[in-house]
C-alpha positions as CSV (number, residue, x, y, z in Angstrom):
1,M,-76.6,-17.6,139.7
2,W,-78.3,-17.3,143.4
3,E,-79.4,-21.0,143.3
4,W,-76.6,-21.6,146.1
5,A,-77.8,-18.6,148.3
6,A,-80.8,-19.9,148.1
7,Q,-80.1,-23.7,149.1
8,A,-78.0,-21.8,151.8
9,V,-80.8,-19.9,153.0
10,L,-83.2,-23.1,153.3
11,A,-80.1,-24.8,154.9
12,A,-80.0,-22.8,157.6
13,A,-83.6,-22.4,158.1
14,G,-83.4,-26.2,158.3
15,L,-81.2,-26.2,160.9
16,S,-82.2,-23.6,162.9
17,A,-85.6,-24.8,163.2
18,G,-84.1,-28.2,163.9
19,V,-82.0,-27.4,166.5
20,A,-85.1,-25.3,168.1
21,T,-87.4,-28.1,167.7
22,A,-84.6,-30.3,169.4
23,A,-83.7,-27.4,172.1
24,G,-87.7,-27.1,172.6
25,L,-87.8,-31.2,173.7
26,F,-85.4,-31.5,175.4
27,S,-85.9,-28.5,177.6
28,F,-89.4,-29.7,178.2
29,V,-88.1,-33.3,179.5
30,V,-85.7,-31.5,181.8
31,E,-88.9,-29.1,182.9
32,L,-90.7,-32.0,183.4
33,G,-88.2,-33.5,185.6
34,V,-88.8,-37.2,184.0
35,V,-84.5,-37.5,184.6
36,A,-84.4,-36.5,188.1
37,D,-87.7,-38.0,189.4
38,F,-86.7,-41.0,188.1
39,A,-83.3,-41.0,189.6
40,D,-84.8,-40.1,192.8
41,R,-87.1,-43.3,192.7
42,T,-84.3,-45.3,192.2
43,H,-82.2,-44.1,194.8
44,T,-79.5,-43.6,191.9
45,A,-79.2,-39.3,191.7
46,E,-75.0,-39.9,191.9
47,H,-75.9,-41.1,188.1
48,I,-78.4,-38.0,187.1
49,L,-75.2,-36.0,184.6
50,F,-75.1,-40.0,183.0
51,Y,-78.6,-40.6,182.5
52,E,-78.6,-36.9,181.1
53,D,-76.3,-37.4,178.8
54,C,-78.0,-41.2,178.2
55,V,-80.9,-39.0,176.6
56,A,-79.1,-36.5,174.8
57,L,-77.3,-39.4,172.7
58,G,-80.3,-41.2,172.2
59,G,-81.6,-38.0,170.7
60,I,-78.8,-37.6,168.5
61,V,-78.7,-41.0,167.6
62,G,-82.3,-41.4,167.2
63,N,-82.2,-38.5,164.9
64,I,-79.5,-39.3,162.9
65,L,-81.0,-43.0,162.0
66,Y,-84.4,-41.3,161.1
67,V,-82.9,-38.6,158.9
68,F,-80.5,-40.5,157.1
69,H,-83.2,-43.7,156.9
70,I,-80.2,-46.3,158.8
71,G,-81.7,-49.4,159.0
72,I,-80.9,-51.8,162.0
73,P,-81.0,-55.5,161.0
74,L,-81.6,-57.0,164.0
75,G,-85.1,-57.9,163.6
76,T,-88.2,-59.0,165.4
77,P,-86.4,-59.5,168.7
78,L,-85.0,-55.7,168.7
79,L,-88.7,-54.2,167.1
80,A,-89.9,-56.0,170.6
81,A,-87.2,-54.1,172.7
82,F,-88.0,-51.1,171.3
83,G,-91.7,-51.4,171.5
84,A,-90.9,-52.2,175.0
85,F,-88.7,-49.0,175.7
86,A,-91.1,-46.8,173.3
87,G,-94.0,-47.9,175.7
88,I,-92.2,-47.4,178.8
89,F,-91.1,-43.9,177.6
90,A,-94.7,-42.7,176.3
91,G,-96.2,-43.9,179.8
92,C,-93.1,-41.3,181.6
93,W,-94.6,-38.5,179.4
94,A,-97.9,-39.3,180.5
95,M,-96.8,-39.5,184.2
96,A,-95.0,-36.1,184.1
97,L,-97.8,-34.8,182.7
98,A,-100.2,-35.6,185.0
99,E,-98.0,-34.2,187.5
100,I,-98.0,-30.7,186.0
101,L,-101.3,-30.0,185.0
102,N,-101.7,-27.9,188.1
103,V,-99.0,-25.5,186.4
104,F,-101.7,-23.9,183.5
105,P,-104.4,-22.8,185.5
106,I,-101.3,-21.1,188.0
107,F,-100.3,-19.5,184.9
108,M,-103.2,-18.3,183.1
109,R,-104.6,-16.7,186.8
110,R,-100.8,-14.9,187.6
111,A,-100.4,-13.6,183.5
112,K,-104.6,-12.3,184.1
113,V,-105.5,-13.9,181.0
114,V,-108.5,-15.8,182.6
115,R,-111.0,-13.2,180.8
116,Y,-109.8,-14.0,177.4
117,L,-109.1,-18.2,177.7
118,S,-111.9,-19.5,175.8
119,A,-110.6,-17.7,173.0
120,F,-107.0,-19.0,173.3
121,I,-108.8,-22.6,173.7
122,I,-110.6,-22.3,170.5
123,S,-108.2,-20.7,169.3
124,M,-105.4,-23.6,169.8
125,A,-108.7,-25.7,168.7
126,L,-108.6,-24.1,165.2
127,G,-105.4,-24.1,164.5
128,K,-104.7,-27.9,165.2
129,G,-107.6,-28.4,163.1
130,L,-106.2,-26.3,160.2
131,G,-102.9,-27.9,160.5
132,A,-104.5,-31.7,160.7
133,F,-106.7,-30.7,157.7
134,L,-103.7,-29.1,155.5
135,F,-101.3,-32.0,156.1
136,F,-104.5,-34.8,155.1
137,F,-105.2,-32.4,152.2
138,R,-101.4,-32.3,150.7
139,R,-102.0,-36.5,150.7
140,W,-104.8,-36.6,148.2
């Protein structure tokens, strides 16, 4: 009797979590300035709205392909192109993260949490370790 209500709650929770995760990722991309930095370096700032649309469309299409297990039958050439683009993407993320690493110490000083910095780092490490343990423990 309450089966449909439980399914509706699970669907709403899953959809909300997905939207929140996607919004966080895209806001992180904007915060890092990856798209704006590329437009600036290539002197194509007039096309920045097109670049942002492409980033959003890439995220949407990628999620659709992943969630619905849609195969693209173009074989090895497409796999090689995807690998090259994925490597470029990962390199750009690393470059953008390296540029903003000074944000964290400034934030810690302004928020006056320098005294508890070691507790924050230890708790993040323990949480990451516990999450990895639970992930791999479930597989056994």
